[in-house]
Biopython code that builds the backbone (N, CA, C, O; Angstrom):
import numpy as np
from Bio.PDB.StructureBuilder import StructureBuilder

atoms = [
    (1, "TYR", "N", (5.434, 36.165, -128.380)),
    (1, "TYR", "CA", (6.452, 37.676, -128.640)),
    (1, "TYR", "C", (7.043, 37.870, -129.830)),
    (1, "TYR", "O", (7.148, 37.112, -130.794)),
    (2, "PRO", "N", (7.484, 39.167, -129.626)),
    (2, "PRO", "CA", (7.935, 40.085, -131.148)),
    (2, "PRO", "C", (7.917, 39.572, -132.066)),
    (2, "PRO", "O", (8.373, 38.434, -131.958)),
    (3, "ASN", "N", (7.436, 39.958, -133.510)),
    (3, "ASN", "CA", (7.638, 39.643, -134.454)),
    (3, "ASN", "C", (7.465, 38.142, -134.851)),
    (3, "ASN", "O", (8.231, 37.472, -135.543)),
    (4, "GLY", "N", (6.100, 37.697, -134.165)),
    (4, "GLY", "CA", (6.203, 36.466, -133.852)),
    (4, "GLY", "C", (6.780, 34.793, -134.216)),
    (4, "GLY", "O", (6.475, 33.791, -134.863)),
    (5, "TYR", "N", (7.808, 35.328, -133.300)),
    (5, "TYR", "CA", (8.739, 34.220, -132.843)),
    (5, "TYR", "C", (8.354, 33.227, -131.837)),
    (5, "TYR", "O", (7.572, 33.439, -130.911)),
    (6, "SER", "N", (9.111, 31.857, -132.147)),
    (6, "SER", "CA", (8.401, 30.725, -131.141)),
    (6, "SER", "C", (9.783, 31.116, -130.210)),
    (6, "SER", "O", (10.764, 31.821, -130.445)),
    (7, "GLY", "N", (9.366, 30.317, -129.057)),
    (7, "GLY", "CA", (10.543, 30.899, -127.792)),
    (7, "GLY", "C", (11.726, 30.073, -128.300)),
    (7, "GLY", "O", (12.673, 30.824, -128.065)),
    (8, "SER", "N", (12.210, 29.004, -128.841)),
    (8, "SER", "CA", (13.441, 28.711, -129.231)),
    (8, "SER", "C", (14.032, 29.204, -130.107)),
    (8, "SER", "O", (15.126, 28.727, -130.409)),
    (9, "LYS", "N", (13.646, 30.029, -130.626)),
    (9, "LYS", "CA", (14.172, 31.434, -131.297)),
    (9, "LYS", "C", (14.531, 32.897, -130.865)),
    (9, "LYS", "O", (15.147, 33.691, -131.576)),
    (10, "LEU", "N", (14.024, 33.167, -129.504)),
    (10, "LEU", "CA", (14.825, 33.784, -128.433)),
    (10, "LEU", "C", (15.183, 33.866, -127.731)),
    (10, "LEU", "O", (14.455, 33.773, -126.743)),
    (11, "PRO", "N", (16.888, 34.161, -127.493)),
    (11, "PRO", "CA", (17.737, 33.709, -126.323)),
    (11, "PRO", "C", (16.888, 33.521, -125.051)),
    (11, "PRO", "O", (15.697, 33.810, -124.941)),
    (12, "LEU", "N", (17.765, 32.940, -124.020)),
    (12, "LEU", "CA", (16.944, 32.638, -122.617)),
    (12, "LEU", "C", (16.949, 34.059, -121.961)),
    (12, "LEU", "O", (16.081, 34.208, -121.100)),
    (13, "GLN", "N", (17.453, 34.722, -122.112)),
    (13, "GLN", "CA", (17.732, 36.191, -121.382)),
    (13, "GLN", "C", (16.079, 36.728, -121.590)),
    (13, "GLN", "O", (15.244, 36.969, -120.718)),
    (14, "ALA", "N", (15.934, 36.830, -123.411)),
    (14, "ALA", "CA", (14.836, 37.571, -123.848)),
    (14, "ALA", "C", (13.465, 36.516, -123.058)),
    (14, "ALA", "O", (12.617, 37.329, -122.693)),
    (15, "ARG", "N", (13.146, 35.541, -122.812)),
    (15, "ARG", "CA", (12.553, 34.869, -122.339)),
    (15, "ARG", "C", (11.801, 35.019, -120.978)),
    (15, "ARG", "O", (10.624, 35.060, -120.618)),
    (16, "VAL", "N", (13.421, 35.105, -120.202)),
    (16, "VAL", "CA", (13.072, 35.727, -118.655)),
    (16, "VAL", "C", (12.935, 36.565, -118.614)),
    (16, "VAL", "O", (12.015, 36.946, -117.890)),
    (17, "ILE", "N", (13.914, 37.778, -119.525)),
    (17, "ILE", "CA", (12.692, 38.958, -119.400)),
    (17, "ILE", "C", (11.494, 39.252, -119.716)),
    (17, "ILE", "O", (11.190, 40.411, -119.433)),
    (18, "ALA", "N", (10.813, 38.726, -120.128)),
    (18, "ALA", "CA", (9.465, 39.017, -120.665)),
    (18, "ALA", "C", (8.555, 38.432, -119.614)),
    (18, "ALA", "O", (7.579, 39.046, -119.183)),
    (19, "ILE", "N", (8.813, 37.538, -119.320)),
    (19, "ILE", "CA", (7.846, 37.227, -117.716)),
    (19, "ILE", "C", (8.316, 38.327, -116.508)),
    (19, "ILE", "O", (7.566, 38.961, -115.765)),
    (20, "ALA", "N", (9.631, 38.347, -116.547)),
    (20, "ALA", "CA", (9.505, 39.616, -115.261)),
    (20, "ALA", "C", (8.921, 40.872, -115.807)),
    (20, "ALA", "O", (8.161, 41.530, -115.097)),
    (21, "ASP", "N", (9.242, 41.285, -117.113)),
    (21, "ASP", "CA", (8.781, 42.302, -117.307)),
    (21, "ASP", "C", (7.062, 42.581, -117.139)),
    (21, "ASP", "O", (6.543, 43.457, -116.447)),
    (22, "VAL", "N", (6.449, 41.682, -117.890)),
    (22, "VAL", "CA", (5.141, 41.104, -117.341)),
    (22, "VAL", "C", (4.388, 41.207, -116.198)),
    (22, "VAL", "O", (3.353, 41.872, -116.178)),
    (23, "PHE", "N", (4.908, 40.471, -115.017)),
    (23, "PHE", "CA", (4.810, 40.380, -113.794)),
    (23, "PHE", "C", (5.249, 41.404, -113.068)),
    (23, "PHE", "O", (4.520, 41.743, -112.136)),
    (24, "GLU", "N", (6.251, 41.997, -113.238)),
    (24, "GLU", "CA", (6.483, 43.629, -112.656)),
    (24, "GLU", "C", (5.289, 44.457, -113.087)),
    (24, "GLU", "O", (4.650, 44.940, -112.152)),
    (25, "GLY", "N", (4.831, 44.736, -114.385)),
    (25, "GLY", "CA", (4.270, 45.520, -115.149)),
    (25, "GLY", "C", (2.706, 45.805, -114.159)),
    (25, "GLY", "O", (2.063, 46.790, -113.798)),
    (26, "LEU", "N", (2.574, 43.866, -113.969)),
    (26, "LEU", "CA", (1.184, 44.122, -113.693)),
    (26, "LEU", "C", (0.549, 43.821, -112.115)),
    (26, "LEU", "O", (-0.591, 43.586, -111.712)),
    (27, "THR", "N", (1.785, 43.944, -111.488)),
    (27, "THR", "CA", (1.985, 43.673, -109.906)),
    (27, "THR", "C", (2.424, 45.498, -109.486)),
    (27, "THR", "O", (2.270, 45.848, -108.316)),
    (28, "ALA", "N", (2.902, 46.429, -110.431)),
    (28, "ALA", "CA", (3.547, 47.767, -109.882)),
    (28, "ALA", "C", (2.760, 48.213, -108.874)),
    (28, "ALA", "O", (1.560, 48.113, -109.132)),
    (29, "PRO", "N", (3.065, 48.743, -107.648)),
    (29, "PRO", "CA", (2.290, 49.351, -107.007)),
    (29, "PRO", "C", (2.056, 50.629, -107.152)),
    (29, "PRO", "O", (1.160, 51.258, -106.588)),
    (30, "ASP", "N", (2.864, 51.053, -107.920)),
    (30, "ASP", "CA", (2.877, 52.725, -108.039)),
    (30, "ASP", "C", (2.491, 53.204, -109.640)),
    (30, "ASP", "O", (2.993, 54.263, -110.016)),
    (31, "ARG", "N", (2.007, 52.790, -110.164)),
    (31, "ARG", "CA", (1.418, 52.749, -111.559)),
    (31, "ARG", "C", (0.471, 54.372, -111.403)),
    (31, "ARG", "O", (0.009, 54.754, -110.328)),
    (32, "PRO", "N", (0.381, 54.902, -112.302)),
    (32, "PRO", "CA", (-0.168, 56.585, -111.683)),
    (32, "PRO", "C", (-1.644, 56.373, -112.507)),
    (32, "PRO", "O", (-2.426, 57.322, -112.453)),
    (33, "TYR", "N", (-2.047, 55.174, -113.257)),
    (33, "TYR", "CA", (-3.492, 54.824, -113.987)),
    (33, "TYR", "C", (-4.611, 53.538, -113.409)),
    (33, "TYR", "O", (-5.798, 53.284, -113.618)),
    (34, "LYS", "N", (-3.408, 52.861, -112.503)),
    (34, "LYS", "CA", (-4.402, 51.963, -111.787)),
    (34, "LYS", "C", (-3.495, 50.990, -111.274)),
    (34, "LYS", "O", (-2.467, 50.569, -111.804)),
    (35, "LYS", "N", (-4.204, 50.563, -109.744)),
    (35, "LYS", "CA", (-3.898, 50.074, -109.216)),
    (35, "LYS", "C", (-3.632, 48.868, -109.737)),
    (35, "LYS", "O", (-4.267, 48.235, -110.580)),
    (36, "GLY", "N", (-2.016, 48.428, -108.811)),
    (36, "GLY", "CA", (-1.179, 46.896, -109.664)),
    (36, "GLY", "C", (-2.205, 45.684, -109.149)),
    (36, "GLY", "O", (-3.071, 45.765, -108.278)),
    (37, "TYR", "N", (-1.927, 44.823, -109.760)),
    (37, "TYR", "CA", (-2.781, 43.954, -109.115)),
    (37, "TYR", "C", (-2.468, 42.870, -108.488)),
    (37, "TYR", "O", (-1.275, 42.588, -108.608)),
    (38, "SER", "N", (-3.144, 42.076, -107.798)),
    (38, "SER", "CA", (-2.707, 40.961, -106.536)),
    (38, "SER", "C", (-2.297, 39.720, -107.286)),
    (38, "SER", "O", (-2.800, 39.176, -108.269)),
    (39, "LEU", "N", (-1.010, 39.357, -106.391)),
    (39, "LEU", "CA", (-0.355, 38.263, -107.087)),
    (39, "LEU", "C", (-1.169, 37.440, -107.554)),
    (39, "LEU", "O", (-0.802, 36.946, -108.621)),
    (40, "SER", "N", (-2.548, 36.956, -107.003)),
    (40, "SER", "CA", (-2.982, 35.849, -107.878)),
    (40, "SER", "C", (-3.283, 36.478, -108.822)),
    (40, "SER", "O", (-2.332, 36.390, -109.599)),
    (41, "LYS", "N", (-4.190, 37.190, -109.324)),
    (41, "LYS", "CA", (-4.432, 37.936, -110.541)),
    (41, "LYS", "C", (-3.425, 38.112, -111.302)),
    (41, "LYS", "O", (-3.676, 38.020, -112.504)),
    (42, "ALA", "N", (-1.911, 38.429, -110.891)),
    (42, "ALA", "CA", (-1.124, 38.699, -112.238)),
    (42, "ALA", "C", (-0.454, 37.214, -112.380)),
    (42, "ALA", "O", (-0.032, 36.988, -113.514)),
    (43, "LEU", "N", (-0.278, 36.134, -111.399)),
    (43, "LEU", "CA", (0.188, 34.914, -111.682)),
    (43, "LEU", "C", (-1.050, 34.269, -113.000)),
    (43, "LEU", "O", (-0.771, 33.752, -114.081)),
    (44, "ASN", "N", (-1.936, 34.447, -112.616)),
    (44, "ASN", "CA", (-3.101, 33.992, -113.623)),
    (44, "ASN", "C", (-3.243, 34.516, -114.982)),
    (44, "ASN", "O", (-3.635, 33.890, -115.966)),
    (45, "ILE", "N", (-2.883, 35.715, -114.919)),
    (45, "ILE", "CA", (-2.786, 36.242, -116.442)),
    (45, "ILE", "C", (-1.419, 35.715, -117.001)),
    (45, "ILE", "O", (-1.240, 35.548, -118.208)),
    (46, "LEU", "N", (-0.508, 35.475, -116.092)),
    (46, "LEU", "CA", (0.534, 34.711, -116.778)),
    (46, "LEU", "C", (0.496, 33.512, -117.363)),
    (46, "LEU", "O", (0.999, 32.917, -118.316)),
    (47, "SER", "N", (-0.392, 33.317, -116.337)),
    (47, "SER", "CA", (-0.406, 31.331, -116.820)),
    (47, "SER", "C", (-1.172, 31.023, -117.749)),
    (47, "SER", "O", (-1.185, 29.965, -118.379)),
    (48, "ASN", "N", (-2.208, 32.435, -117.938)),
    (48, "ASN", "CA", (-3.004, 32.331, -119.788)),
    (48, "ASN", "C", (-2.342, 32.474, -120.568)),
    (48, "ASN", "O", (-2.418, 31.826, -121.612)),
    (49, "MET", "N", (-1.327, 33.502, -120.308)),
    (49, "MET", "CA", (-0.121, 33.881, -121.309)),
    (49, "MET", "C", (0.698, 32.477, -121.596)),
    (49, "MET", "O", (1.166, 32.381, -122.730)),
    (50, "VAL", "N", (0.825, 31.855, -121.082)),
    (50, "VAL", "CA", (1.797, 30.118, -120.871)),
    (50, "VAL", "C", (0.911, 29.347, -122.143)),
    (50, "VAL", "O", (1.439, 29.166, -123.241)),
    (51, "LYS", "N", (-0.583, 28.896, -121.827)),
    (51, "LYS", "CA", (-1.375, 28.681, -122.591)),
    (51, "LYS", "C", (-1.513, 29.456, -124.181)),
    (51, "LYS", "O", (-1.349, 28.938, -125.285)),
    (52, "ASP", "N", (-1.721, 30.275, -123.981)),
    (52, "ASP", "CA", (-1.453, 31.066, -125.000)),
    (52, "ASP", "C", (-0.301, 31.078, -126.410)),
    (52, "ASP", "O", (-0.294, 31.469, -127.577)),
    (53, "ASN", "N", (0.884, 30.180, -125.157)),
    (53, "ASN", "CA", (2.237, 30.226, -126.094)),
    (53, "ASN", "C", (3.052, 32.055, -126.191)),
    (53, "ASN", "O", (3.827, 32.360, -127.097)),
    (54, "GLU", "N", (2.803, 32.638, -125.514)),
    (54, "GLU", "CA", (2.619, 34.088, -125.250)),
    (54, "GLU", "C", (4.501, 34.012, -124.571)),
    (54, "GLU", "O", (5.435, 34.583, -125.135)),
    (55, "ILE", "N", (4.611, 33.287, -123.467)),
    (55, "ILE", "CA", (5.303, 33.235, -122.412)),
    (55, "ILE", "C", (6.028, 31.398, -122.773)),
    (55, "ILE", "O", (5.470, 30.555, -123.475)),
    (56, "ASP", "N", (7.363, 31.231, -122.041)),
    (56, "ASP", "CA", (7.622, 29.803, -121.655)),
    (56, "ASP", "C", (7.441, 29.197, -120.637)),
    (56, "ASP", "O", (7.865, 29.497, -119.521)),
    (57, "LYS", "N", (6.599, 28.014, -121.028)),
    (57, "LYS", "CA", (6.269, 27.143, -119.975)),
    (57, "LYS", "C", (7.068, 27.218, -118.976)),
    (57, "LYS", "O", (6.889, 27.782, -117.896)),
    (58, "ASP", "N", (8.242, 26.449, -119.475)),
    (58, "ASP", "CA", (9.405, 25.977, -118.676)),
    (58, "ASP", "C", (9.757, 27.043, -117.990)),
    (58, "ASP", "O", (9.686, 26.685, -116.814)),
    (59, "LEU", "N", (10.188, 28.445, -118.040)),
    (59, "LEU", "CA", (10.531, 29.443, -117.159)),
    (59, "LEU", "C", (9.645, 29.942, -116.108)),
    (59, "LEU", "O", (9.978, 30.436, -115.030)),
    (60, "PHE", "N", (8.170, 29.696, -116.689)),
    (60, "PHE", "CA", (7.069, 30.134, -116.143)),
    (60, "PHE", "C", (6.650, 28.987, -114.604)),
    (60, "PHE", "O", (6.053, 29.316, -113.579)),
    (61, "ASP", "N", (7.120, 27.882, -114.907)),
    (61, "ASP", "CA", (6.971, 26.740, -114.111)),
    (61, "ASP", "C", (7.956, 26.919, -112.654)),
    (61, "ASP", "O", (7.678, 26.718, -111.472)),
    (62, "LEU", "N", (9.181, 27.373, -113.309)),
    (62, "LEU", "CA", (10.077, 27.720, -112.540)),
    (62, "LEU", "C", (9.955, 28.812, -111.895)),
    (62, "LEU", "O", (10.302, 28.897, -110.717)),
    (63, "PHE", "N", (9.491, 29.721, -112.507)),
    (63, "PHE", "CA", (9.280, 31.158, -111.614)),
    (63, "PHE", "C", (8.299, 30.664, -110.169)),
    (63, "PHE", "O", (8.576, 30.960, -109.006)),
    (64, "ILE", "N", (7.200, 29.907, -110.598)),
    (64, "ILE", "CA", (6.321, 29.597, -109.364)),
    (64, "ILE", "C", (7.589, 28.826, -108.578)),
    (64, "ILE", "O", (8.320, 29.267, -107.691)),
    (65, "ASN", "N", (7.580, 27.754, -109.111)),
    (65, "ASN", "CA", (8.130, 26.298, -108.323)),
    (65, "ASN", "C", (9.153, 26.900, -107.608)),
    (65, "ASN", "O", (9.036, 26.463, -106.463)),
    (66, "GLN", "N", (10.341, 27.867, -107.669)),
    (66, "GLN", "CA", (10.990, 28.372, -106.791)),
    (66, "GLN", "C", (10.669, 29.850, -106.219)),
    (66, "GLN", "O", (11.610, 30.551, -105.846)),
    (67, "LYS", "N", (9.785, 30.164, -106.173)),
    (67, "LYS", "CA", (8.377, 31.389, -105.429)),
    (67, "LYS", "C", (9.542, 32.973, -105.938)),
    (67, "LYS", "O", (9.906, 33.924, -105.246)),
    (68, "VAL", "N", (9.805, 32.657, -107.308)),
    (68, "VAL", "CA", (10.557, 33.655, -107.256)),
    (68, "VAL", "C", (9.611, 34.797, -107.196)),
    (68, "VAL", "O", (10.092, 35.715, -106.530)),
    (69, "TYR", "N", (8.346, 35.072, -107.698)),
    (69, "TYR", "CA", (7.109, 35.843, -107.829)),
    (69, "TYR", "C", (7.222, 36.123, -106.279)),
    (69, "TYR", "O", (7.157, 37.322, -106.009)),
    (70, "LEU", "N", (7.425, 35.016, -104.883)),
    (70, "LEU", "CA", (6.972, 35.626, -103.756)),
    (70, "LEU", "C", (7.950, 36.375, -103.259)),
    (70, "LEU", "O", (7.573, 37.267, -102.499)),
    (71, "LYS", "N", (9.002, 36.293, -103.440)),
    (71, "LYS", "CA", (10.707, 37.063, -103.100)),
    (71, "LYS", "C", (10.215, 38.092, -103.706)),
    (71, "LYS", "O", (9.571, 38.916, -103.057)),
    (72, "TYR", "N", (10.390, 38.223, -104.859)),
    (72, "TYR", "CA", (9.873, 39.948, -105.259)),
    (72, "TYR", "C", (9.088, 40.522, -104.741)),
    (72, "TYR", "O", (9.317, 41.703, -104.478)),
    (73, "ALA", "N", (7.713, 39.869, -104.344)),
    (73, "ALA", "CA", (6.790, 40.668, -104.092)),
    (73, "ALA", "C", (7.008, 41.251, -102.424)),
    (73, "ALA", "O", (6.719, 42.323, -101.891)),
    (74, "LYS", "N", (7.420, 40.451, -102.100)),
    (74, "LYS", "CA", (7.661, 41.048, -100.380)),
    (74, "LYS", "C", (8.598, 41.979, -100.465)),
    (74, "LYS", "O", (8.676, 42.515, -99.360)),
    (75, "ASP", "N", (9.393, 42.475, -101.256)),
    (75, "ASP", "CA", (10.399, 43.563, -101.010)),
    (75, "ASP", "C", (9.571, 44.863, -102.536)),
    (75, "ASP", "O", (9.679, 46.080, -102.681)),
    (76, "ASN", "N", (9.010, 44.061, -103.152)),
    (76, "ASN", "CA", (8.637, 45.550, -104.591)),
    (76, "ASN", "C", (7.208, 45.553, -104.157)),
    (76, "ASN", "O", (6.872, 46.737, -104.184)),
    (77, "VAL", "N", (6.305, 44.898, -103.812)),
    (77, "VAL", "CA", (4.956, 45.252, -103.977)),
    (77, "VAL", "C", (4.555, 45.043, -102.769)),
    (77, "VAL", "O", (4.972, 44.114, -102.077)),
    (78, "ASP", "N", (3.348, 46.244, -102.247)),
    (78, "ASP", "CA", (2.423, 46.645, -101.157)),
    (78, "ASP", "C", (1.892, 45.163, -100.709)),
    (78, "ASP", "O", (1.399, 44.269, -101.397)),
    (79, "SER", "N", (2.223, 45.238, -99.042)),
    (79, "SER", "CA", (1.595, 43.807, -98.939)),
    (79, "SER", "C", (-0.141, 43.527, -98.754)),
    (79, "SER", "O", (-0.611, 42.627, -98.059)),
    (80, "SER", "N", (-0.790, 44.336, -99.401)),
    (80, "SER", "CA", (-2.401, 44.072, -99.286)),
    (80, "SER", "C", (-2.213, 43.012, -100.936)),
    (80, "SER", "O", (-2.928, 42.022, -101.090)),
    (81, "GLN", "N", (-1.356, 43.359, -101.827)),
    (81, "GLN", "CA", (-1.454, 42.767, -103.167)),
    (81, "GLN", "C", (-0.689, 41.294, -102.880)),
    (81, "GLN", "O", (-0.451, 40.695, -103.928)),
    (82, "ILE", "N", (-0.311, 40.681, -101.800)),
    (82, "ILE", "CA", (0.074, 39.528, -101.619)),
    (82, "ILE", "C", (-1.324, 38.821, -101.008)),
    (82, "ILE", "O", (-1.884, 39.038, -99.933)),
    (83, "ASP", "N", (-1.660, 37.949, -102.026)),
    (83, "ASP", "CA", (-2.524, 36.831, -101.430)),
    (83, "ASP", "C", (-2.240, 35.440, -101.739)),
    (83, "ASP", "O", (-1.296, 35.101, -102.453)),
    (84, "GLU", "N", (-3.179, 34.519, -101.118)),
    (84, "GLU", "CA", (-3.376, 33.125, -101.367)),
    (84, "GLU", "C", (-2.801, 33.063, -103.091)),
    (84, "GLU", "O", (-3.144, 33.807, -104.010)),
    (85, "ILE", "N", (-1.909, 32.009, -103.121)),
    (85, "ILE", "CA", (-1.466, 31.379, -104.445)),
    (85, "ILE", "C", (-1.952, 29.590, -104.789)),
    (85, "ILE", "O", (-1.438, 28.678, -104.142)),
    (86, "ASP", "N", (-2.403, 29.479, -105.263)),
    (86, "ASP", "CA", (-2.873, 28.069, -105.757)),
    (86, "ASP", "C", (-1.743, 28.029, -106.945)),
    (86, "ASP", "O", (-1.837, 28.434, -108.103)),
    (87, "GLU", "N", (-0.694, 27.432, -106.301)),
    (87, "GLU", "CA", (0.445, 26.963, -107.351)),
    (87, "GLU", "C", (0.372, 25.434, -108.504)),
    (87, "GLU", "O", (0.830, 25.289, -109.637)),
    (88, "LYS", "N", (-0.380, 24.515, -107.643)),
    (88, "LYS", "CA", (-1.035, 23.516, -108.626)),
    (88, "LYS", "C", (-1.532, 23.597, -109.823)),
    (88, "LYS", "O", (-1.216, 23.053, -110.882)),
    (89, "LYS", "N", (-2.889, 24.831, -109.347)),
    (89, "LYS", "CA", (-3.321, 25.412, -110.212)),
    (89, "LYS", "C", (-2.735, 26.093, -111.771)),
    (89, "LYS", "O", (-3.032, 25.867, -112.944)),
    (90, "LEU", "N", (-1.884, 26.907, -111.179)),
    (90, "LEU", "CA", (-0.998, 28.126, -111.978)),
    (90, "LEU", "C", (0.164, 26.369, -113.132)),
    (90, "LEU", "O", (0.427, 26.380, -114.335)),
    (91, "LEU", "N", (0.373, 25.698, -112.529)),
    (91, "LEU", "CA", (1.545, 24.837, -112.791)),
    (91, "LEU", "C", (0.571, 23.496, -113.955)),
    (91, "LEU", "O", (1.270, 22.750, -114.641)),
    (92, "GLN", "N", (-0.716, 23.388, -114.010)),
    (92, "GLN", "CA", (-1.320, 22.895, -114.698)),
    (92, "GLN", "C", (-1.721, 23.152, -116.402)),
    (92, "GLN", "O", (-2.490, 22.383, -116.978)),
]
sb = StructureBuilder()
sb.init_structure("model")
sb.init_model(0)
sb.init_chain("A")
sb.init_seg("    ")
for serial, (resi, resn, name, xyz) in enumerate(atoms, 1):
    if name == "N":
        sb.init_residue(resn, " ", resi, " ")
    sb.init_atom(name, np.array(xyz, "f"), 0.0, 1.0, " ", f" {name:<3s}", serial, name[0])
structure = sb.get_structure()
């Protein structure tokens, strides 16, 4: 998190935006410099960020369990980026 703050020192809204911002940046199909990542690759990156304490684990788990990533993807990413997701592996 910015300035080395722990998650508990950041407002809930900031922790939510951190996940959304990273996910959108990784999957954006209209990036001029690079193709957007598949859902599985983007979620694996986020999962690694959880393990490194860079994003909130509880919010990431909610993001996966409630399939927020898939709801977003259906409306905002290219269908070729939507691939098989092993949610159990991501939630370990």
